[in-house]
N, C-alpha and C positions, 0 to 999 in steps of 0.2 A: 316621421323619419323613414328613410329608405332602409331596406333590409341590410345593405352594405354598411349603413351607419350603425346599426345594432352590432354587426360583426366587429366594426372598428372599435366601438366602446368596450365590447367584451374582451377583445384582444388587449386593448390598452389597460383595462383593469387587471387582467391576468398577469401581464408583464409587471405592473406595479406591485401586485401581491407577491409574485415570485422574487422580485428585487427586494421587497421588504423582508420576506422570510429569510433570504440568504444574508441580508444585512444584519438582521437580528441574530441569526446563527453565528455570523462572524463576530459580533460584539460580545455575545454571552456564552457561546458553546464551543465553536470550532474556529478559533482565531488563527486561521491559516490564510496566507495571502491569496491563494486561488479561490477561496470562498468569497473574499472581498472583490476579486476581479469579476467573478460571475455575478455578484450583486450589482456591481457597477454596470455590467453588461446589460442587465434587464432594465436598469433605469435609463441607460442610453437608448434602449429600444423604445422606451416611453417618450423620450425626447425626440427620437427619430419620427415616431408616429405623429407627435404634436407638430413638428416641422412640416410634415406632409399635409396635415390638416390646415396649416396656416400659410400654405404656399402663396395664396393670393395676396397676402399681406406684404410679400417681398416686392419692392419696386423693380428689381432685376431678377427675372426667373433664372438666369444663368448663375448668379451668385447663390440663389437658393439651391440650385442643383448641386453645386460644389459642396455646400454646407451639409446637405442631407446625405450625400454620398460619403462625405468625411465621417459622419457619425456611424454610417453603416460599416465602414472600414474599421473604425475603432471597435465596434462590436465584434467584428471578426478577429481583430488582434487580441482582444481581451479573452475571447473564447480559446484561441490557440494558446495564449500565454497561461491561462488557467490550467489547461490540461498538461502543458509542459511542466509547470511548477509542481502539479500533483504527481508527475512522474519523476520528480527530482532533477529536472532539467532547468537550464536558464530560461526564464519565462519569455523574455523579449530580446532575443539575440539581434544584432545589427542587421542581419539578412532579412529578418521578418519585418523590422521597422522600415528598412529600405524598400522592401517589396510593396508594402502598403502605400508608402509615399509615391512609388513609381506608378501604382494603379491610379492614385489620385491625380498625378500629373498627366496620365493618358486621358483621364476623363476631362481634365482642364483643356488639354490640347484639342480634343474633339468637341469641346463646348465653345472655346474662344478662338483657338488658332486655325483649325480646319473643321468647322461645324459639320457634324454627321450624326443624325439622330440615333441610328442603330448602334454605331460605335461608341457613343457616349453613354448609352444605356446598358450595353452588354458587360463592360468590365466589372461592375460591382457584383452581379450574380455569379459571374465566372470566378471572381475572387472568393466569393462565398463558398463555391464548390471546392476550391483549392484549400480554403481554411478548414472545411469539414473533413477533407481527406487527410490533412495534417493532424487533426484531432483524432481521427480513426487510427492513423499510424501510431500516434503517441499512446493511445489506449491499448492497441494490439501488441505493442512491444514491451509491455510490463512483464516483470518476472512473475512466474507462477501462472496458475490457471485463472482465466478471466471469470469474474463473478457475474451472476445474472444481471445486476444493475449495469455492469459494463457492456455486456452483450446487448442489452436493450438500448443503451446509448449509441452504440455502434450502428445498430439497425436503423435507428432514427436519423443518424448522420448520413447513412447511405441514401435514405429517402430524401433528405435535405439536399444532398449533392445532385441527385437526379432532378429534383425540382429546380434548383438553381441553374443547371445546364439547360433545362427546357426554357426557363425564362430568358436566358441569354440568347437562345436560338430564336425565340419569338421576337425579341428586341431587334435582332439583326435583320429580321424579315422586313422591317420598315424601310431599310435603305437609308439614304442620306436625309430624306425629308420625313417629317412626321406623317404617319399613316394611322388614321383613326381606327381602322379596322383591326390592325395588328396591336395597336395600343390598347384597344378594348379587350382583346384576348389576353394580353399581358396583365392588365388590371384584374380581370376576372379570375385568371389562374392564380394570381397572387392572393386574392381574397379567399378563394376556395381552398387552396392547398396549405398556405403558410400558417394560418391560425392553428390548425391541428398539429402540424409538424413543430412549430415553435413552442406550442403549449406542451407537447410531448417531450421535447428536449428540455424544457424548463422543469417539468416534473422529474425527469430522469436525472437532471442536474442536482435537484434537491435530494433525490434518492441516493445518488452517488455520495454526496456529502454525509448523509446519515449512515450509509453503508460503511464508508471509510471510518467514521467515528465508532461504529459498532465493532469493526475489525480491530481498531486500536484498543477498545475496551476489553475485547476478548484477549488480545495479546498482553495487555497489562495484567489481566487476571491470571494468565498462565506463565508469566515471565518474572523472574527474580530481578528486582530493580537494581540491586547492588552489583551482581555479577553479569547480568544479561543472559544467563542460562535459563532454561525452563525451571519453573518452581515445582513444588510437590504436585499441585493440581495439574500443571501442564504435563508433567512426566506421566502421571496416571492416565490422563486423557490420550496421550500419544501412544502409550505402550500397551494399553488393554487389548487392542486388536492384535498387536504383535504377539503378545503372550498367548492369546487363544490360538493363533495360527501355529505357534511353536509347540504348544501343548498337543494339538491334534496331529501335527506332522512329525513330532519328535525331532524337531530341528535343533541344532546345537547353538543355543544362545545362552549367555551367562549374564548374571547380574552381580555387580560389585558395589557394596555400600562402603563409603569412605568417610572417615571422620578425622579431622585435624587433631593431633594430639596436644593436650595441655593448652587449648586455645584460651581458656580463662586466664591462664598465666600470662599469655601474650598480651591480652587486653590490660591486665593489671600492671604489667611491667612497661609496656610501650604506649598504652593508651588505645582507646577505641578507634581512633582514626587510623592508627597503624594496623589494628586488627582488621578493619574494613579493607585496607589496602592489601593485607595478606590474603584475605578471601578472594579479592579480585584477581590477584596474581596466581593464586592457587587454581582458580577457575580457568584462567587463560592457559595454564600448564596442562590441565586436564584436556582442554580442547585441542591443544597443540599435539599432545601425545596420543590422542585417540583418533580412530579412523572416522571418515565422513559418514560411514554407515552407523557408527555408534551413537547412542542417545545419552547425553550427559545432562544432569540436572542438579540443582541445589534443593535438598529436601527440607532445609531449615537450619538455622544456626551455622555450625561448622560442619554439617553433614551433607555429603554429596552422593550421587549414585551414577553408575555407568552401566548401560545395557549394551552388550556387544556380541557378535558372532565369534565362534571359535570351533576348531575341529573337535576338541575334547577338553576335559577338565585340565589335563596336563598343559595344553596349549594356553588355555584361559588363565591358569595360575601363573604361567611364565609371563604372560602379557601384564597381568596385574602386578606381579613382582617387579617387573621392569619399571612400571609406573611408580611403585613405591620408592624405588631407588632414585628415579628422576626427581621425585618430591624431596627426598632426603638431600639431594645435591643442590637443590634450588636455594638461592639467596633472595630473601624478601627485602626490597628496598622501599622504605617508607620515610620520605624526607631525608633527614640525616641519619636515620637509624637503619641498621642492617641486622638481620637475624635469619635463622634457618627454621625449617619446619620438618616435622615427620607426620605420618598418617597411618592409621590402622584400617584394615580392610576385612570385610566379610564377603565371601564369594560363594554363589550358589548357581546351580544349573537350572535353567527355566524348564527344560523338558522333564526334570525329575519331580515336578509338582503337579498335583491334581486340583489345586485350588485356583486362585486367581493371582494377579500381579501383586496384590496387597499381601497375600500369604508368602509370596516369594521374598518380598521386601522384609517382612517380619522374620523370616528364617535367616536372611542375610544379616539382619540386625542382631539376632542371637549370636551369630558367629563373630560379628564385629565386637560385641561386648566381651566375648571370650578373648579376642585379640587384645583388648584393653586390659583385661585381668591378667593376662600372661605376659605383660610387659610393654605393650604398644609397639608401634613401628613394625608391623608384621602383617602378613596375609594369612587368614584362616579360611580354609575352604572345606566344604563337605566332601565326603567320600562317595563314590558312585554306588557302592553296594548297598549302603543303608541311608541314603539321602532322604528317603521318605519318612524315616522314623526318628528324626532328630538325632543323628549319629554323632559318635565321637568325631571331632574335627582334626584335620591335618594342618600343621603349622609350617609355613615356610618363612624364612627370614634371610 
């Protein structure tokens, strides 16, 4: 066997393995459409390579040329569609489908209508460069910071784009007639550059799928499934650094622990479904009435927490008191049932503590239970002078 044959079978086996890995992932782990698109993409690459290997079996080389380019364009479309779906976009908009059909028609024209060797070979690699740029654009426009797997994928897509443009340039150098010299350069470049780039893209595709799954697992681990707020773990993970910064800088941040009053009675009277609905509506109100800088979480059961900045305890207490009134004025709608809620609050200053965020929550919990003992539906906050020594609390209602 020639060295190129070894490369061919190695790339064929790599694409088949990547397609199998993604297909298994789609079937058993990550049942997302873009995972299936990418699995199909690698199997189409296998088909494309087999068509190239069997080109001598086609009685009409022009028909072979149209078919093999059609599979290449399908691969490009699946790549773009997969990244678009992953980004929450429509995977195959009409403009993308129309574009790929237009490229195939251009190839058909320069194959049958007005034969031109260079112009019939160049459209597919140029289209591959365009597809890669679309994938880069989709990846780069995501919300939030790009993760390492995404940066790696973008880097390889840039290399892929440069390679495809260079292939198109070499193809055009042939002119209208076949030129064995330029065709040989085209083939050698393809075999030397594309196996590494395609293999790298395949590995980063698998890594992206795994990374997305890991991110979702971390989000599930730190998000309350009923309300969509951060859960207890998510709150502590998010606020530990904030607490340390506030403690060192003596910044004015406050923590309010909130508990829905008589929640067991609500469950007993209206049912657990109504209770769940009440918690969801309660959480939505907390988000609506707090600032975007505030951190709101469900600590468990009917207990919530809000971490927020304020100028002093008086301002913090006024903000929480207004929140208490908003909750009192809220009407919970659960099916045909309507009822109201009240809540009790324990409010502490972050800067007043020398422990950690857990100790701040525990101190707020003590004040919250004092609010419960003193009649509920009230805010109990610590006084500035003796906050460090479990002080008598001040009550506002």
